[in-house]
N, C-alpha and C positions, 0 to 999 in steps of 0.2 A: 648067734653068729657062728658059722662053721669056720674052723681053723685047725691046722695040724701042728701048731706050735706045742712043744712038750708040756708047758705049763697049762695051756688050755685043755689039752687032753687029760692031764692029771686032775684038773678041777672039775671037768665034766662029770667025773665019777662022784663028785660031791654034791651034784645038783639037787638030788632028792633031800639030802641032809640040810642044805642051805634053806630050802623051802620049809622043811620041818621046823628048823630053828626060828626062821622069820615068823612063821604063823604062830608058834608058841609065844613068842614075845608079843605079837600083835594081839593075841587073845587075852593076855594078862598084862596090860600096860600099867605103869606106875608113874606118879607125878614126881617132879623134881625133889631130890633129897629123901624120897620115900621108896627107892627102887630096891627094896630088900629081897623080894622074890626073884627079880631080874638078876641081881648080882649073885645070888645063890646059884641060880642056873648056870651063869657064866663060870663061876668058880668050879662047879662040879664038872662042867665040860672041859675046862682047861686042865683040871687035875687028871683027866683021862688021857692027856697028851704026853707022851714020853719026853723027858728032859725039860718040861715046863716048870718054872718056879712061879708060884702064885702068891700074890700079896693082896690084901684087901684093907680098906679103910685108910688109905693114904690121902690125907687132906680132907676127904669126905668119907663119912661112915660107909656109904654104899659103893665106893669106888673099888675097882678091881684092876690090878696090873699083872699081866703075865709076862715072863721074860724067858727067852731062849738065848743062850750065849755059848760061844766057844772060849770065852775068857779074855780074848785080846782082839783088837781091831775096831772098826767104826761101829757106831751105835745109831740106830734109827728107831724112832717111835712112830707107831701107827695108831691113830686115835679113832674111837667110835663113841658117840654119845648114846646114852641108854634110856633117857627119860621120855615120858609122853606128855600129852596136853589135856587140859580140862575141857574136852569136847565130847559130845555124845555122838557116837558113830551112827551113820545112816546107811552104810553098805549092807546089802542082804547076803553077804558071803558066809560060808560055813565057818570061817575063821574070824568073824567079827569080834570086837571087844566084849569080853565077859564082865568087865569092870565098869559099872554104870558111870556115865559122865566122864570117862577117861578114854583116850584114844591115841594111838600112834598115828598122828596126822601129819608128821613131818619126816617120816621115813627112818626114824632112829631104830626101829625094829630091824629094818634091812641093813642099816649100818652095822649093827651089833652082830647079826648073822654073818655078814660078809667078813668081819674081823675074826670071828671064830673060824671061818673057813680059811682065812689067810694063816692063822696060827696052826691049823691042822696041816696045811701044805708045807709050810716052812719047817715044821718039826722034822719032816722027812729029810730035808736038805741038811739040817744040822746033824741028824743022826748019821748020815752018810759022809759027813765031813766035807760037803761040797761048798760050804760058805764059812767065812771067818768073821766074827764080830758078834754084835748083840742086837736083838730086836725086842723092843718093849711094845706090848699090846695093851694100849691104854683104853680101858672101858670107863668113860667119864660120866658121872651123874650130872643132873641139874644144868643142862645147857639152856633149857627153855625158860627157866625162872630164877629169881634170886631169893636169898634169905633176908632176914630182918636187917642185915648189915649191907644189903645191896650187892652181894656177890653171888655169882653163879658157881658152877663146879670147877671150871678151868683155873681161875686164879688160886683157888685153894690147893689144887694139885701142883700147880707151878711152884707156889710158895713152899709146899711140902717136899720139893726136890725131885718130883717124878721126872722132870725134863733136864735135870742137872747132868752134865757130861753127855748129853745127847747131841749128835751132830746135825740131825735134820729130823723133821716131823712131817708126816703126810696124813691126809684124811680125804674122804669123799663125802658127797651129799647127794641125795636123791634129787632128780631134776624133772619135775612133771611137765615142763613145757617143751621137753625134747623127747623124741621116741627112743626106744632101745636101739643101740648102735650108734648113738651120738654122744659127744662129750662137750662140755663147756669149760674153758679155762681162761685165766686172765693173770697177767703179770701185775704186781704192785697192789694198790688198794682195790679190793674187790667186793667187800661188804663193809657196812658202815660202823663208824663210831656211834655209840648209842648213849644219849643223855636224856634223863627224864626230869621234868620240872613241875613244881607245884607252887603257884603264886596266889596271893590273896590281896585284894584291893579293899581298903577300909574307908568307910565314911561314917557319918554320925547316924544315918538312917533317919526315919521320921514317919509322919503321917502322909499317906499318899495324896491327901487333899492339900497339903501345905509344903510342897517340896522346897520352897524358897527359905524355909526355916532350918534346913539342914544340908548335908552334903550327901549326894547320891552315888554309891559305888557302881550301880548298874549304868548310869550315864557315863561314868568314867571308863567303863568297860569298852565302850565304842571306840574311842581313840587308841586304847591299848590293843584291841584286836586288829585295828587297821595297821598299827605299827608292827605287830607280830607277823601279820601276813605280808608285810612289806619287806621284811628282813631278807628273805631269799630273792625277792623280785628286784630289790633296789640296793642291797648292801653286799650281796655275795656275787662274785663274778659269774657270768653266765656259763663260763667254762668249768666251774666247780660244781660237783654234786653236793646238794644240800636240801634238807627238808625241815620245815618247822610245822608241826601238826598239833592241833588242839583236840584232845580227846574227851575232856569233861569241863563243864561249866555248871556251877551250882550256886544258887542264891535265893533268898526270900522264903517266906512262909505263908503269905496271904496277899490278896490282890490290892489291899489298901495300906500295906506296910512297906515303906522303903527300907530295904535291909541295911544292916550295918556293914556287911562284907559280901564279896563275891569271890568264889574260889575258881581258879583256872588250872587245869592240869594238861600237860602235853609232852611231846617228845621232840628232840633235836637229833637229826641224822646228818652225817657228813663223812667224807673220806679223809681229807688231809687234816693233820693236827692244827694247821693254821686256820682252816675254815671252822674247825671245831671251836677254837678259841674265839673266833669272830662271832659265831652264833651266840655264844654265852654272853659276850660283852654287849651285843645288840639286844639280847633278851632283857638284860638289866636296864638298858636305856628305854626299852618299850614300856616297862612297868613304871619307870620313874616319871613318865608323863603325868601320872595322877597327882604328883605333888603340887605343881602350880594350879591344879584344879581344886585344891582343898582336900585332897585325900592322902592316904599313906598306903604303903604296900609292904609285904614280906615276900621273899622269894627263896625257895629251896631248890637247888639243882643237884641231882644225883648223877655222878658220872658212872656210866656202865662200861660195857666191853669196848676195847679199842677196835679200830678198823682191822679187818682181815687183810694182812699185807703179804701177798704171795711172793715168794722168792722166785725170781726169773730163772735162777740156776736150777732150783728144784723142779720148777715147771718144765724146764727144758728136758730134764731127765725123765720126768713122767711122760711127757709127750713122745719122746723117742721110744719109750717102753710101749706105749699104746700103739704106735705105728708099727712097731716090731712084731707085736703079737696079733694085732688086728689091722692089717694094712688098709682095709676098706673102710675103716671107721671115719666118721665125719667129726672134725673138731671145730667148734665155734669159739672164737676168741672175743670175749667181751665181759665186762664186770657182771657180777651176779645180782646187783641191786643194792638198795639201801636197808635191807634187813640186817639184823644183828647176828653175830656168830662168835661165841666166846673162844673159838679156836684162835681168834685174834690175840688173845693173851699169850698163846704159844708162839705165834709168828712174830710177836713183839720181842720174845726172848731169844729165838734161834731161827735159822733158816727153815722155812716150812711152806707148805702149800696145800690147798684144798681144791679139788676139782668137782664139778657137778656131772653126775652120771645120768644120762637119759633113761627114764623109767616109765614114760607115759603108756598106759594101756591102749590097745588099738580099738577100743569100743567107740571112739569119737567123743566121749564125754570128757570135758575139761575138769580134771581132778587136782585142783591147786593145793599147795601146802596149807596146813592149818584150816582145812575145811572138813566138814563131817563126811564127805564122800571121797576123801583122798585114798588112793590105792595105787599099787604099782604093777607093772608087768614083771613077774618074777624071773623072766629070762635075763633080766639085767644083773641078777645076783652073781652068777659065775663070771660075768664080764668084770664087775667091780672087784671080785676076789682075785681074778687073774692079773688085773692091772696092779693092784696093791702088792700082791705077792712078788711079781716079777720086778716091780720097782725096787722092792727091798733086796731082792737077789742081786740085781745089777749094782746096787750101792755096796753091798757086802763083798762083792767080787772086785771092787775097786774100779768099776767102769764109769764112775761119776766124778766129775771135776769139782769137788766140794771140799773145803778145808775140814780136816778131822780134828776134833777136840784133843789137845795133847794128852789129857788124862786117859783117853781111850786107847792109847798105845801102850799103857802099862799092862803087864800081865796080871790077870786076876784069876782066882780059882773059879772053876766052872760053877755057874749058878750064883756067883757073887753079884 
């Protein structure tokens, strides 16, 4: 997209570097909580930026946080996720993944490259004294997966204090359903609460020839499944976004043996906290159907990330920034879907927003997120970099009507 805005012109000179960074990350993807090479590359790049304070291992061993500060004023955090997925890439590109079975199939390579670009650009503004305040560049591991305790990277970094005394946080996400030059935004709940459940239905089991002598958990599975699939259809308002999906069912060992148990595993997705609670309560009721049928059940529900709740105030300032530097850009306003995004932990703590950046290649092939053929049109990289950088600049210059954390008005030594 051609434009003569100063920030766009400045970032245009970074285009080759943005591509180089993105392709490096793409060729060497790493899974959640294992991003050691990725974080080392980020650290080395940030350490080459004048005035940048670099910290690693805050909350998660592979996390990196860079900070530029004038010591006083508002504080904004810009976040990029850095992990990849357990997918074997099928693209024939020169920069395809070199790590077998691992792929950047959700655009985190682009997110990371863009944030490095933002850091490079903003450092010049701090050096010249053109902005006052603090920017935290948050390179977050483990957005895609959780550890043995059920947590992804964001809650660990929130708990460790990365976002303390931060006034606002922003992030972007690659959007393969929109072409370059388009953006998708949404106020309020925009991605889902994510809960995972594993249930077991217990019977006595028995010989397949004599079912009347025992209780059959597979027979009980029928009404349970009917109840599960009826939750959204008949218990949740048609105006509320919600999904109950079954991903696994396991039972039995042989054709003539009625098993003693059936395992069911699935996910619950919702937007509002009220709907989230309703899904959980109705899930329990669905499994309890087995009791009058002579069975028993156990149910484990693991609460995952909260819904991404975009601040309308932060969105307003991002949108004004976009239209200021790219007047011809098309902005679509609608929720992003019922996928999970652990940036929701951040927007639960402070005003924040994520927008989706059009990145679809123009080859006519649908390259959806989390697929082996996912790829982007790299001309989106400077656009995302310009939007995030100028958004931060407007905030630091006081052009945004957003409350400032009182602690951020205290004078702190440079780099503190």
